[in-house]
C-alpha atoms as one frame of an Amber mdcrd trajectory, in Angstrom:
protein
   2.671 -19.222  24.197  -0.346 -17.489  22.683  -2.769 -15.833  25.123  -6.376
 -16.484  24.146  -8.184 -13.466  25.555 -11.783 -13.057  26.599 -13.611  -9.756
  26.926 -11.913  -7.601  29.582  -8.787  -9.752  29.896  -5.314  -8.261  29.370
  -1.873  -9.566  28.482   1.605  -8.031  28.626   3.206  -7.277  25.269   6.771
  -8.624  25.055   7.758  -6.286  22.198   6.796  -2.910  20.783   6.813  -3.555
  17.016   3.655  -5.493  16.238   1.128  -6.508  13.647  -2.582  -6.665  14.376
  -4.323  -9.129  12.073  -8.065  -9.049  11.520 -10.119 -11.808   9.892 -13.827
 -11.471   9.206 -16.385 -13.255   7.087 -17.125 -10.132   5.012 -15.411  -6.832
   4.159 -15.007  -4.618   7.220 -13.370  -1.255   7.844 -10.343  -1.415  10.140
  -8.884   1.640  11.847  -7.364   2.810  15.109  -7.581   5.766  17.447  -4.941
   7.220  19.740  -5.942   8.188  23.256  -4.276  10.203  26.002  -3.922   9.145
  29.618  -7.709   9.555  30.045  -8.496   7.628  26.874  -9.623  10.782  25.048
  -9.020  11.178  21.308  -7.857  14.800  21.045  -8.648  15.352  17.378  -9.084
  13.867  13.929  -5.303  13.759  13.578  -5.370  11.038  16.254  -7.497   8.694
  14.114  -6.013   6.332  11.507  -8.575   5.232   8.913  -8.795   4.369   5.192
  -8.868   8.051   4.250  -5.811   8.822   6.415  -4.079   5.482   6.982  -0.775
   6.624   8.474   0.054   8.191  11.816   3.392   8.205  13.662   3.876   4.597
  14.793   0.653   3.364  13.185  -0.560   2.292   9.739  -3.934   0.784   8.846
  -5.554  -0.573   5.691  -6.698   1.784   2.937  -9.939  -0.035   2.135 -12.571
  -2.408   3.452 -11.525  -6.053   3.311 -12.217  -9.423   4.899  -8.623  -9.577
   6.167  -6.406  -6.774   7.459  -2.907  -6.267   8.804  -2.307  -3.164  10.906
   1.289  -2.152  11.674   2.088  -0.704  15.109   5.365   0.658  16.489   4.636
   1.605  20.073   8.015   3.300  20.525   7.234   5.661  17.634   3.930   6.898
  19.054   3.772  10.482  20.354   4.635  10.768  24.035   1.132  11.957  24.915
  -0.401   8.740  23.595  -1.239   6.157  26.260  -3.760   4.051  24.374  -4.284
   2.637  20.875  -7.820   1.358  20.216  -8.392  -0.899  17.222 -11.831  -0.339
  15.712 -13.843  -2.322  13.188 -16.924  -1.124  11.311 -19.211  -2.410   8.591
 -19.289  -0.424   5.326 -22.543   1.401   4.670 -24.616   1.111   1.520 -26.564
  -1.528  -0.335 -25.148  -5.003  -0.454 -23.409  -4.792   2.911 -24.669  -6.258
   6.189 -26.048  -3.661   8.557 -25.037  -5.372  11.808 -22.291  -7.612  13.116
 -24.862 -10.100  14.362 -25.495 -11.110  10.756 -21.883 -12.023   9.940 -19.234
 -14.381  11.263 -17.565 -13.284  14.492 -14.422 -11.240  13.669 -11.095 -12.620
  14.904  -8.210 -10.359  15.955  -4.631 -11.464  16.621  -1.679  -9.453  17.916
   1.526 -10.865  16.450   5.222 -10.140  16.281   6.810  -9.113  13.001   7.719
 -12.757  12.406   4.061 -13.778  12.587   4.264 -15.356  16.058   0.953 -14.854
  17.818   1.081 -13.020  21.138  -2.636 -12.710  21.901  -5.904 -13.492  20.119
  -9.505 -12.437  20.623 -12.759 -13.514  18.962 -15.488 -10.859  19.041 -18.631
 -12.808  19.842 -21.943 -11.686  21.281 -22.453  -8.825  18.805 -25.945  -8.216
  17.447 -27.261  -4.856  16.222 -23.884  -3.140  16.423 -22.304  -1.881  13.193
 -19.031  -0.742  14.791 -16.944  -2.247  17.558 -13.860  -1.342  19.582 -12.041
  -4.667  19.230  -9.027  -4.310  21.491  -6.722  -1.700  22.928  -2.999  -1.436
  23.499  -2.348   0.636  26.599   0.607   1.883  28.604   0.737   0.882  32.275
   3.686   1.731  34.548   6.056   2.051  31.615   5.018  -1.237  29.981   2.533
  -1.890  27.185  -0.332  -4.346  27.450  -3.178  -5.488  25.230  -6.760  -5.729
  26.479  -9.677  -7.460  24.752 -12.514  -4.902  24.623 -15.291  -6.070  22.261
 -17.478  -2.989  22.919 -20.070  -2.681  20.157 -21.974   0.426  19.024 -25.379
   0.311  17.373 -24.829   3.986  16.458 -21.914   2.942  14.271 -18.617   4.735
  13.771 -20.044   8.075  14.793 -21.218   6.730  18.141 -17.912   4.982  18.809
 -15.781   8.026  17.980 -18.028  10.277  20.048 -17.712   7.874  22.973 -13.941
   8.371  22.842 -14.359  12.129  23.224 -13.817  13.171  19.590 -15.463  16.396
  18.477 -17.384  16.334  15.176 -17.401  12.543  15.271 -20.313  12.259  12.816
 -18.443  14.252  10.153 -15.329  12.102  10.459 -17.394   8.893  10.357 -19.065
  10.070   7.144 -15.698  10.893   5.553 -14.365   7.442   6.505 -17.327   5.727
   4.863 -16.868   7.895   1.748 -13.232   6.833   1.542 -14.280   3.209   1.971
 -16.917   3.449  -0.754 -14.339   4.753  -3.236 -12.041   1.812  -2.527 -14.535
  -1.049  -2.329 -13.751  -2.159  -5.867 -10.302  -3.160  -4.596 -11.558  -4.969
  -1.489 -10.256  -8.439  -0.778 -12.949 -11.038  -1.451 -14.055 -13.346   1.364
 -12.501 -16.816   1.404 -14.071 -19.284  -1.061 -16.864 -21.548   0.211 -15.994
 -24.847   1.800 -15.487 -27.771  -0.521 -18.387 -30.221  -0.773 -18.569 -32.918
   1.876 -16.422 -35.840   0.785 -13.956 -33.627  -1.141 -12.656 -31.547   1.736
 -10.197 -32.425   4.453 -11.150 -31.062   7.819  -8.862 -28.619   9.552  -9.550
 -27.279  13.023 -11.358 -24.091  12.327 -10.534 -20.732  13.810 -13.073 -18.158
  14.834 -13.271 -16.833  11.289 -12.213 -17.993   7.848  -8.508 -17.531   7.308
  -5.791 -18.727   4.955  -4.552 -22.231   5.550  -1.861 -22.543   8.183   1.099
 -24.913   8.180  -0.796 -26.799  10.855  -4.389 -27.143  11.949  -5.970 -23.978
  13.286 -10.750 -23.253  19.393 -13.521 -24.085  20.256 -14.093 -20.911  20.573
 -16.760 -22.090  21.581 -16.009 -18.466  23.608 -18.823 -20.200  23.441 -17.852
 -23.042  24.027 -14.890 -21.542  23.385 -14.986 -24.354  22.654 -13.685 -27.155
  21.029  -9.824 -24.162  21.250  -6.222 -23.730  20.456  -6.485 -26.439  19.166
 -10.034 -25.371  20.471 -12.527 -26.691  22.980 -12.951 -27.982  21.336  -9.734
 -23.415  22.580  -6.733 -21.218  21.581  -5.089 -20.411  18.359  -4.358 -23.447
  16.310  -7.492 -25.132  15.838 -10.637 -24.379  18.967 -15.230 -25.226  20.746
 -18.080 -24.853  22.040 -14.176 -22.922  22.530 -14.655 -23.838  22.999 -16.225
 -23.710  22.439 -15.001 -26.668  20.580 -15.779 -29.587  21.442 -13.846 -28.226
  23.116 -14.567 -25.205  22.943 -16.978 -23.223  24.028 -17.392 -21.750  24.447
 -16.843 -18.713  26.421 -14.897 -18.058  30.881 -18.207 -16.826  30.193 -20.071
 -14.816  32.688 -23.488 -15.918  33.767 -26.291 -14.622  31.581 -27.522 -11.255
  32.617 -24.552 -10.438  34.795 -22.089  -7.617  34.499 -19.505 -10.030  33.266
 -20.811  -9.813  29.699 -22.164 -12.339  27.259 -21.125 -15.878  26.539 -17.522
 -16.518  25.782 -16.158 -18.214  22.830 -13.136 -20.526  22.444 -10.339 -20.167
  19.923  -8.281 -22.977  18.445  -4.489 -22.509  19.097  -2.398 -22.711  15.984
   0.118 -25.511  16.177   3.340 -24.701  14.346   4.685 -27.560  12.272   7.520
 -27.806   9.811   5.959 -30.429   7.557   2.462 -31.523   6.594   0.896 -34.057
   8.935   0.569 -37.674   7.866  -2.454 -38.529   5.726  -5.597 -39.680   7.518
  -6.724 -43.291   7.246  -8.565 -44.237   4.078 -12.303 -44.568   4.473 -14.002
 -47.700   3.175 -15.504 -47.286  -0.251 -19.183 -46.377  -0.330 -21.993 -47.590
  -2.518 -22.721 -45.320  -5.510 -24.678 -42.265  -4.428 -24.097 -42.949  -0.728
 -21.746 -41.108   1.658 -18.566 -42.925   2.610 -18.772 -44.804   5.916 -17.253
 -42.717   8.715 -13.791 -43.545  10.030 -12.335 -42.542  13.402  -9.356 -40.255
  12.896 -10.117 -39.065   9.363  -8.798 -35.529  10.038  -5.220 -34.358   9.642
  -2.704 -34.575  12.464   0.656 -35.968  13.529  -0.854 -38.599  15.804  -4.131
 -40.436  16.219  -4.963 -38.257  19.254  -4.484 -35.118  17.206  -6.517 -36.499
  14.294  -9.346 -37.437  16.641  -9.169 -34.025  18.255  -9.395 -32.283  14.892
 -12.156 -34.628  13.763 -14.245 -33.708  16.793 -13.644 -30.058  15.977 -14.835
 -30.664  12.426 -17.965 -32.427  13.687 -18.638 -29.496  15.969 -18.441 -27.020
  13.099 -20.515 -29.228  10.800 -23.284 -29.526  13.357 -23.266 -25.782  14.040
 -23.504 -24.889  10.377 -26.095 -27.560   9.529 -28.426 -26.335  12.263 -27.789
 -22.710  11.277 -28.849 -23.490   7.698 -32.009 -25.209   8.932 -32.971 -22.388
  11.280 -32.329 -19.828   8.559 -34.558 -21.758   6.131 -37.353 -21.965   8.694
 -37.081 -18.229   9.427 -37.246 -17.485   5.700 -40.306 -19.706   5.234 -42.136
 -18.081   8.132 -41.184 -14.584   7.004 -42.442 -15.258   3.478 -45.673 -16.701
   4.846 -46.257 -13.572   6.943 -45.649 -11.349   3.912 -48.086 -13.354   1.806
 -50.683 -13.278   4.572 -50.291  -9.514   4.876 -50.789  -9.097   1.117 -53.829
 -11.358   1.193 -55.436  -9.428   4.036 -54.701  -6.059   2.462 -56.305  -6.999
  -0.903 -59.960  -5.873  -0.928 -60.838  -8.708  -3.310 -59.999 -11.219  -0.584
 -62.297  -9.745   2.029 -65.408 -11.439   0.701 -65.993 -15.067  -0.181 -63.398
 -17.761   0.144 -60.558 -16.079  -1.766 -58.931 -14.833   1.425 -59.118 -18.218
   3.094 -57.616 -19.863   0.014 -54.725 -17.355  -0.094 -53.975 -17.910   3.557
 -54.097 -21.679   3.152 -51.693 -21.535   0.204 -49.271 -19.363   2.187 -49.288
 -21.827   5.081 -48.834 -24.789   2.742 -45.788 -23.135   1.145 -44.309 -22.490
   4.585 -44.862 -26.073   5.677 -43.351 -27.391   2.437 -40.218 -25.263   2.767
 -39.862 -26.217   6.421 -40.288 -29.908   5.658 -37.630 -29.788   2.938 -35.226
 -27.975   5.266 -35.867 -30.556   7.970 -35.221 -33.358   5.491 -31.804 -31.912
   4.677 -31.050 -31.386   8.363 -32.062 -34.943   9.254 -29.751 -36.267   6.548
 -26.829 -34.227   7.902 -27.622 -35.174  11.483 -27.767 -38.853  10.578 -24.318
 -38.656   8.989 -22.911 -36.882  12.056 -24.566 -39.392  14.384 -22.977 -42.243
  12.431 -19.605 -40.499  12.670 -20.055 -39.935  16.399 -20.889 -43.616  16.900
 -17.551 -44.520  15.301 -15.456 -41.809  16.940 -16.684 -42.080  20.535 -15.465
 -45.671  21.156 -12.073 -44.801  19.607 -11.358 -41.868  21.928  -8.363 -42.051
  24.288  -9.021 -41.704  28.015  -8.501 -37.904  28.185 -11.201 -37.402  25.522
 -13.534 -40.181  26.675 -16.526 -40.082  28.986 -16.387 -41.942  32.287 -18.636
 -44.633  30.806 -16.118 -45.443  28.058 -14.454 -48.868  28.542 -11.063 -47.251
  27.859 -10.988 -46.135  31.505 -11.085 -49.738  32.692  -7.775 -50.322  30.921
  -6.305 -47.090  32.251  -2.572 -46.776  32.859  -0.768 -43.691  34.136   0.572
 -41.922  31.010   4.176 -41.049  30.306   3.380 -37.925  28.274   0.923 -35.041
  28.487  -2.089 -35.479  26.161  -3.283 -32.860  23.741  -6.624 -32.034  25.327
  -9.091 -32.899  28.065 -12.841 -33.514  27.972 -14.864 -31.213  30.223 -18.306
 -32.412  29.236 -20.691 -32.658  26.292 -22.510 -30.144  24.091 -25.743 -30.556
  22.151 -28.436 -28.576  20.359 -32.220 -28.955  20.713 -32.630 -30.188  17.125
 -31.118 -33.524  18.214 -30.270 -33.829  21.878 -28.775 -37.310  21.614 -26.033
 -36.099  19.249 -23.326 -35.012  21.670 -20.076 -33.219  20.846 -17.272 -33.605
  23.414 -16.225 -30.284  24.937 -12.438 -30.451  24.779  -9.952 -27.936  26.187
  -6.273 -27.840  25.338  -3.640 -28.857  27.846  -1.957 -27.343  29.667  -4.940
 -25.248  30.663  -4.762 -21.677  29.401  -7.555 -20.369  31.613  -9.209 -21.350
  34.843 -12.651 -22.889  35.291 -15.583 -21.596  37.321 -18.230 -24.160  38.263
 -21.306 -22.057  38.933 -23.178 -23.254  42.021 -25.693 -20.394  41.961 -29.425
 -21.048  41.705 -29.962 -17.782  39.795 -27.699 -18.876  36.942 -30.427 -20.660
  34.945 -33.882 -22.223  35.142 -32.337 -25.666  35.573 -30.252 -24.410  38.500
 -33.262 -22.679  40.053 -35.172 -25.961  39.944 -32.402 -27.718  41.894 -32.209
 -27.400  45.669 -29.433 -25.145  46.931 -27.637 -27.819  48.954 -27.909 -30.359
  46.138 -26.656 -27.837  43.584 -23.595 -27.053  45.713 -22.897 -30.766  46.135
 -23.258 -31.358  42.387 -20.903 -28.450  41.710 -18.272 -29.861  44.044 -18.721
 -33.360  42.607 -18.079 -31.866  39.167 -14.918 -30.211  40.476 -13.686 -33.488
  41.973 -14.236 -35.475  38.766 -12.463 -32.757  36.780  -9.518 -32.760  39.203
  -9.394 -36.562  39.002  -9.263 -36.375  35.203  -6.391 -33.928  35.319  -4.470
 -36.089  37.769  -5.123 -39.142  35.586  -3.974 -37.661  32.265  -0.722 -36.153
  33.551   2.387 -38.267  34.157   2.969 -39.257  37.790   3.799 -36.353  40.117
   3.644 -33.764  37.338   0.276 -32.408  38.472  -0.669 -31.334  42.017  -4.083
 -30.454  43.415  -4.612 -28.040  46.306  -8.001 -27.436  47.928  -9.335 -24.459
  49.862 -12.508 -25.380  51.756 -12.764 -22.700  54.475 -15.759 -24.160  56.309
 -15.060 -27.821  55.601 -18.399 -28.043  53.773 -17.035 -30.175  50.917 -15.585
 -33.026  52.956 -18.027 -35.560  51.517 -17.495 -34.554  47.901 -13.711 -34.514
  48.371 -13.654 -38.054  49.786 -12.423 -39.680  46.531  -9.388 -37.367  46.450
  -8.589 -37.427  50.158  -9.209 -41.154  50.441  -6.817 -41.914  47.582  -4.175
 -39.610  49.027  -3.640 -37.704  45.795  -3.970 -34.162  47.175  -0.812 -32.100
  47.684  -1.970 -31.445  51.275  -5.159 -31.825  53.314  -7.905 -29.346  52.328
  -7.164 -25.944  53.850  -9.814 -24.562  56.180 -10.267 -21.329  58.098  -8.735
 -17.953  57.305  -5.279 -19.229  58.226  -5.490 -22.144  55.820  -6.712 -19.898
  53.015  -3.825 -17.499  53.594  -1.200 -20.263  53.704  -2.241 -21.929  50.441
  -2.544 -18.637  48.551   0.836 -17.467  49.846   2.464 -20.756  48.784   1.094
 -20.628  45.234   1.701 -16.886  44.865   5.346 -17.426  45.828   5.646 -20.165
  43.233   4.183 -17.944  40.487   6.512 -15.069  41.451   9.651 -17.221  41.495
   8.941 -18.991  38.220   8.022 -15.731  36.485  11.262 -14.103  37.623  13.296
 -17.126  36.550  11.666 -17.215  33.129  12.123 -13.499  32.509  15.738 -13.620
  33.651  16.477 -16.834  31.774  17.712 -18.338  35.005  15.640 -21.478  35.530
  18.603 -23.167  37.213  18.442 -20.651  40.054  15.032 -21.796  41.313  15.024
 -23.179  44.863  15.499 -26.958  44.859  12.304 -27.494  46.876  10.137 -25.642
  44.353   7.699 -27.902  42.511   7.743 -26.725  38.892   4.990 -29.125  37.792
   1.433 -28.048  37.029  -0.788 -27.053  39.971  -4.558 -26.816  40.316  -6.188
 -24.820  43.115  -9.794 -25.777  43.915 -11.617 -23.041  45.825 -14.941 -23.939
  47.426 -17.522 -21.557  48.920 -15.821 -18.371  47.725 -15.728 -15.714  49.200
 -16.201 -17.348  52.622 -12.898 -17.115  54.509 -11.383 -14.563  52.079 -10.297
 -11.099  53.185  -9.247  -8.321  50.805  -5.649  -9.538  50.649  -6.758 -13.087
  49.846  -9.083 -11.820  47.109  -6.205  -9.856  45.578  -3.979 -12.940  45.641
  -6.709 -15.031  44.032  -7.092 -12.525  41.213  -3.328 -12.534  40.751  -3.274
 -16.317  40.461  -6.118 -16.229  37.925  -4.321 -13.644  35.778  -0.702 -14.709
  36.033  -0.858 -18.345  37.142  -1.786 -20.167  33.913   1.321 -18.942  32.088
   3.567 -20.605  34.679   1.509 -23.689  35.485  -0.851 -22.627  38.285  -4.538
 -23.018  37.405  -7.714 -22.046  39.210 -10.916 -24.056  39.627 -13.584 -22.162
  41.557 -16.826 -23.587  42.884 -18.866 -20.519  43.721 -22.148 -18.657  43.446
 -21.457 -15.255  41.984 -24.294 -13.758  43.988 -22.336 -14.553  47.164 -19.561
 -12.213  46.001 -21.786  -9.242  45.120 -20.445  -7.278  48.086 -17.169  -6.875
  46.245 -18.968  -5.030  43.452 -17.152  -4.768  40.099 -13.788  -5.633  41.661
 -14.255  -9.307  40.830 -15.714  -8.856  37.330 -12.301  -9.363  35.651 -11.870
 -12.562  37.666 -15.190 -14.041  36.553 -14.616 -13.013  32.937 -11.215 -14.682
  32.870 -12.666 -18.079  33.819 -14.456 -20.632  31.678 -17.902 -20.969  33.235
 -19.432 -24.417  33.372 -22.424 -25.654  35.319 -23.166 -28.756  37.406 -26.544
 -29.135  35.665 -27.428 -28.958  31.974 -27.450 -25.330  30.826 -27.351 -23.595
  27.421 -24.821 -20.861  28.198 -22.028 -21.699  25.724 -21.830 -20.440  22.132
 -19.885 -21.507  19.078 -17.523 -19.166  17.197 -19.257 -19.395  13.809 -22.969
 -18.736  14.124 -23.454 -18.175  17.851 -25.803 -21.037  18.710 -26.602 -21.490
  22.386 -25.249 -24.977  23.140 -26.443 -26.995  26.096 -23.527 -28.103  28.246
 -23.592 -31.177  30.479 -20.663 -32.134  32.723 -18.982 -35.541  32.602 -20.480
 -37.712  35.319 -19.411 -41.077  36.647 -22.143 -43.665  35.958 -24.303 -44.507
  38.938 -22.772 -47.332  40.951 -19.495 -47.311  39.007 -16.196 -47.373  40.910
 -14.130 -46.293  37.923 -13.181 -43.015  39.611 -11.805 -44.747  42.708  -9.950
 -47.296  40.560  -8.296 -44.604  38.459  -7.299 -42.554  41.503  -5.844 -45.660
  43.159  -3.606 -46.190  40.123  -2.589 -42.528  40.173  -1.720 -42.736  43.875
   0.317 -45.909  43.347   2.264 -44.287  40.504   2.972 -41.218  42.635   4.314
 -43.370  45.463   6.474 -45.380  43.067   7.969 -42.244  41.517   8.550 -39.733
  44.343   9.931 -36.363  43.330
């Protein structure tokens, strides 16, 4: 299973001979440095770059390109090497972008020699930086791991190399750029532009353009990391806002302004298939000169669910790019107007009479005309997407549908696990009524943090503290109910830690239906018991998987998926409990134990940076509308809204009653 990493997250490497694949939207320089046990690069002979592409155990590309493959043999590295840092930089000179914020987010994948992805990372949140340390392979207790770094440097290659302790870093950076300049004529060209609308077939897009895969390529979003792996809508095959794509998005992102870093994006997991998927349904013919009427499921995929998933991902990308084109046109119009106004004011002939006023009026008229034309194009694209959304939304299966969709009233407990789950909706300010479902792939590859803090955003600050905490817990309950509803009977268990019993009211739908694995745990003793139980399960399953001895698991061990809801963290948690929680967040998803935290990060400040890796590993969502998720293409800030049960509706209770009945009828 591919690990979709976020900044700061690590993953164990199962083998030592690897390829590191880089995809970017423009030519970039790819290299690597070797570091000792302190991370220090001891000399220029410890740097692999286009001018010196080979080192023992390491080979990098000889020129700048949009796509790279770096070869790594960890066993062949010198014994003093404890770290390999993969670096990316933009070529210098005319015709090349000067900062990563102006290009598509680079995508890095660590693969085996057979092409199987081990870990992926999308480098979002870059702005003025022209060089970035993408990821590092490091030795820990005799084993090698990969960590997503994403540390950018506005000072470029020289600043990055100097930061790693290299003497004469500026001279080496200059020689690297000279070597790149001499080889640019052989650089690989960026992928061709997308086919015109109506001629192309949508494929779930990855974080950056890449060659076509045998199967659809999140969202992100990190970012709405959006929609991902398949995105979120999230992972490697297709993503949303991560996430995000529609799933996506978009970014476990840390709260804005916190030490956890910027928004997180979502990558779309790459689904391996042995044959092309069946063709999508044929759209009705359109009148001459008019776009074809939209059809639900017009993307590729093996099943209708997969086609709808990929269609949502395509809508997510289309909306992101349409708005990006509009905003770029408006920025250009305003910039040109300012230049013309400056020229008019600096011309002495315009200082007397009405010539200056006329020049200024003409400049403003040009700006308004360009803006109006850009808005006309955007409105046309938005209208087409709105028409597509109106067709797709009613056709969604229950896991993808909002609680107000009639499909829930015909709900039946499924026999198979669905492809993805809807966490909420995403929209942009250009048209707030055009919503893209935020989908995440199942089984969950990362935990979720529902931020109950009032300092997280202006919307949160405007909500009373008690109400915000109740909304956060209500969001957690509806998410847990969705997970219980989309899994087959007794294949998903929910545990709750509520140390002070403060969430009894919000938990009533789950406790009343009897669908929890056990009553909510309270007090320090309850916290310890639940964490010990789930930690034991993770340990036993991990050992069985590594030893290839699944038959040796204890007969009473539940090998189904588990969700742990933690309320009011860190109340009731001592240092040991915090360590166990971090362990579950890091190691649990790979063996079916997932974390859903309802917490205010400010409440955990006493732990300092100890919990930063925990927050970064989780997908942050909010109980109130908030624009904290970004897409993997252009980095828009998408407003996220959680799925809510309509006022007065009893659909949640009805669904949970059916889940409880199915669990009783099929005891395990």
